[in-house]
C-alpha positions in Angstrom: 0.0 0.0 0.0 1.3 3.4 -0.9 2.0 5.9 1.9 -0.6 8.6 1.9 -0.3 12.4 2.2 -3.2 14.6 3.2 -3.6 17.8 1.3 -5.7 20.6 2.7 -6.8 23.2 0.2 -8.7 26.5 0.8 -9.6 27.2 -2.8 -11.8 25.2 -5.2 -10.5 23.4 -8.3 -7.7 20.9 -9.1 -4.2 22.3 -9.4 -1.3 20.3 -10.7 1.2 22.1 -8.5 4.8 21.2 -8.0 4.5 19.8 -4.5 1.7 17.4 -5.6 3.7 16.4 -8.7 6.8 15.7 -6.7 4.9 13.7 -4.0 3.3 11.6 -6.7 6.7 11.0 -8.3 8.0 9.8 -4.9 5.3 7.2 -4.8 2.8 8.8 -2.3 -0.9 8.7 -2.7 -2.7 12.1 -2.3 -5.9 12.6 -0.3 -7.2 16.1 -1.0 -9.7 17.9 1.2 -11.3 21.2 0.0 -12.4 22.5 3.4 -14.1 25.6 2.1 -16.2 23.4 0.0 -17.5 21.4 3.0 -15.0 18.6 3.0 -14.3 17.3 6.5 -10.8 16.7 7.8 -10.1 13.1 8.8 -10.6 12.1 12.4 -7.8 9.6 12.3 -4.3 10.8 11.6 -2.7 7.3 11.5 -3.3 6.6 7.8 -1.3 9.6 6.7 2.5 9.9 6.4 2.4 13.7 6.1 0.2 16.7 5.4 0.4 19.8 3.2 -1.7 22.9 3.9 -2.0 25.2 0.9 -2.7 28.9 0.6 -5.9 30.7 -0.2 -7.7 34.0 -0.2 -8.9 33.6 3.4 -7.2 35.4 6.3 -6.3 33.9 9.7 -8.2 36.7 11.4 -11.4 35.1 9.9 -11.2 32.1 12.2 -14.2 33.3 14.2 -16.2 34.2 11.0 -15.4 31.0 9.0 -16.1 28.0 11.1 -14.0 25.7 9.0 -10.9 27.7 9.7 -11.4 27.3 13.4 -11.8 23.5 12.9 -8.7 23.5 10.9 -6.7 25.2 13.6 -7.8 22.6 16.1 -6.9 19.9 13.6 -3.4 21.4 13.1 -2.8 21.4 16.8 -3.8 17.7 17.1 -1.7 16.7 14.0 1.4 18.3 15.5 1.2 15.9 18.5 1.9 13.0 16.1 5.4 14.3 15.1 4.7 13.6 11.5 5.8 16.0 8.7 3.5 19.0 8.1 4.2 21.7 5.5 2.3 25.0 5.4 2.4 27.3 2.3 1.4 30.9 2.6 -2.0 30.9 4.4 -1.1 27.3 5.4 2.1 28.6 7.2 0.1 31.4 8.7 -2.4 28.9 10.1 0.4 26.8 11.6 2.0 29.9 13.1 -1.3 30.9 14.6 -1.9 27.5 16.1 1.6 27.7 17.7 0.8 31.1 19.2 2.5 33.3 16.6 1.3 36.6 15.4 -0.3 36.9 11.9 -1.4 40.1 10.3 -0.9 42.7 7.5 2.2 44.6 6.7 2.7 47.7 8.9 2.5 49.9 5.8 -0.3 47.9 4.3 1.9 46.6 1.5 1.3 43.5 -0.5 4.0 41.0 -1.4 3.0 39.9 -4.9 5.7 38.8 -7.5 9.3 37.7 -7.2 11.1 39.0 -4.1 14.5 37.9 -2.8 14.9 36.1 0.5 18.0 35.1 2.4 18.6 32.3 5.1 19.0 33.0 8.7 21.9 31.1 10.5 19.4 28.3 11.2 18.4 28.1 7.6 21.8 28.1 5.9 21.6 24.4 5.2 18.2 24.8 3.7 18.7 27.5 1.0 21.4 29.4 -0.8 22.7 32.8 0.3 20.0 34.6 -1.6 17.0 33.2 -3.6 14.2 34.7 -5.6 10.9 33.3 -4.6 7.3 33.9 -5.7 4.8 35.6 -3.4 1.1 36.4 -3.4 -0.1 37.5 -0.1 -1.4 40.5 2.0 -0.6 39.2 5.4 2.4 37.4 7.0 3.5 35.6 10.1 6.0 36.1 12.8 8.0 33.1 13.7 6.0 31.4 16.5 7.3 30.7 20.0 9.5 27.6 20.2 10.2 27.7 16.4 13.3 28.6 14.4 13.2 31.4 11.8 14.8 30.0 8.6 14.6 32.9 6.1 14.0 36.6 6.1 12.9 39.0 3.4 12.9 42.8 2.7 9.1 43.3 2.8 7.7 40.7 5.2 10.7 39.8 7.4 9.6 36.3 8.4 9.7 34.0 5.4 10.2 30.5 6.7 10.2 28.7 10.0 10.6 25.2 11.4 9.0 23.8 14.5 10.5 20.6 15.9 12.0 18.4 13.3 9.3 18.2 10.6 6.8 21.1 10.8 7.7 23.8 8.2 6.0 27.0 7.2 6.9 28.9 4.0 5.5 32.3 3.3 6.3 32.1 -0.4 5.0 29.7 -3.2 7.5 27.2 -4.5 4.6 25.0 -5.7 3.5 27.5 -8.4 3.8 26.5 -12.0 3.5 28.8 -15.0 -0.1 27.7 -15.5 -1.0 28.5 -11.9 0.7 31.8 -12.1 -1.3 32.7 -15.2 -4.5 31.8 -13.4 -3.6 34.0 -10.5 -2.6 36.9 -12.7 -6.0 36.7 -14.4 -8.2 36.1 -11.3 -6.3 38.5 -9.1 -5.6 41.2 -11.6 -7.2 43.7 -9.3 -4.6 43.1 -6.6 -1.8 44.3 -8.8 -2.8 47.9 -7.9 -2.0 47.3 -4.3 1.3 49.0 -3.2 4.1 46.4 -3.2 2.5 44.3 -6.0 4.6 43.8 -9.1 3.0 44.4 -12.5 2.0 41.4 -14.7 4.9 42.3 -17.1 7.4 42.4 -14.3 6.3 39.1 -13.0 6.3 37.3 -16.3 9.8 38.6 -17.0 11.0 37.4 -13.6 9.3 34.0 -14.1 11.6 33.2 -17.1 14.7 33.7 -14.8 13.6 32.5 -11.5 10.7 29.9 -11.6 12.7 26.9 -12.8 15.4 27.5 -10.1 12.7 27.7 -7.5 11.4 24.4 -8.6 14.9 22.9 -8.3 15.1 24.2 -4.8 11.7 22.7 -3.9 12.8 19.2 -4.8 15.8 19.5 -2.5 13.6 21.0 0.2 11.2 18.1 0.0 14.0 15.7 0.4 14.7 17.4 3.8 11.1 17.8 4.7 9.6 14.5 4.0 12.7 12.3 3.3 13.0 9.8 6.1 10.7 11.6 8.4 7.7 10.1 6.7 9.1 6.6 7.4 9.6 7.2 11.2 7.1 5.7 13.7 4.9 8.5 15.0 2.5 8.9 17.8 -1.3 8.8 17.1 -2.9 12.1 18.0 -5.3 12.0 20.9 
């Protein structure tokens, strides 16, 4: 039986993103739950080797407004008791940070971070990424590294760009999973957001894509070696 990875998605529609493609290539089976569409999160965590929480248009400060976000926070807290790998991307990382007691909110100057922006590793993240790396963003809010976690990367707009909690819980503010097709969808559906201060124009983003998207995909494959690697094969506790 193939090991199974749970994917939690906040937006409707199938997306052949780079994380999904790489997990399938590694032999994992994917179980996808669209929680905003009414899908329930599994009661039992034992069948899953790891979980990935994706981004979305929702905000963490809507947890009291959107019931499913509150349930997701509770589920994240329970999952982390298993010591199994968890990866949060953008909103997913913010949800994990919130569950760990970290602050999540908008930029102090109400800037967006949309497009390609450089980040650099902290001392704790030097084995995880090169000295500087161009990564793709699409967000209005960010996290602060939560208590008991290590900040792995910093950026010039939103300072906190990546964190690790324990051995196998990671949060990434940026989007290494994005393909050219997904980027094109976001540029069309979110065209109105390109007027927000800090957002890069469509033309600037597409030009940067030709230089930086493939190297970002190369980095993602190495990162997933670290994140899921042997961690997914370790015995883990069942959440209670």
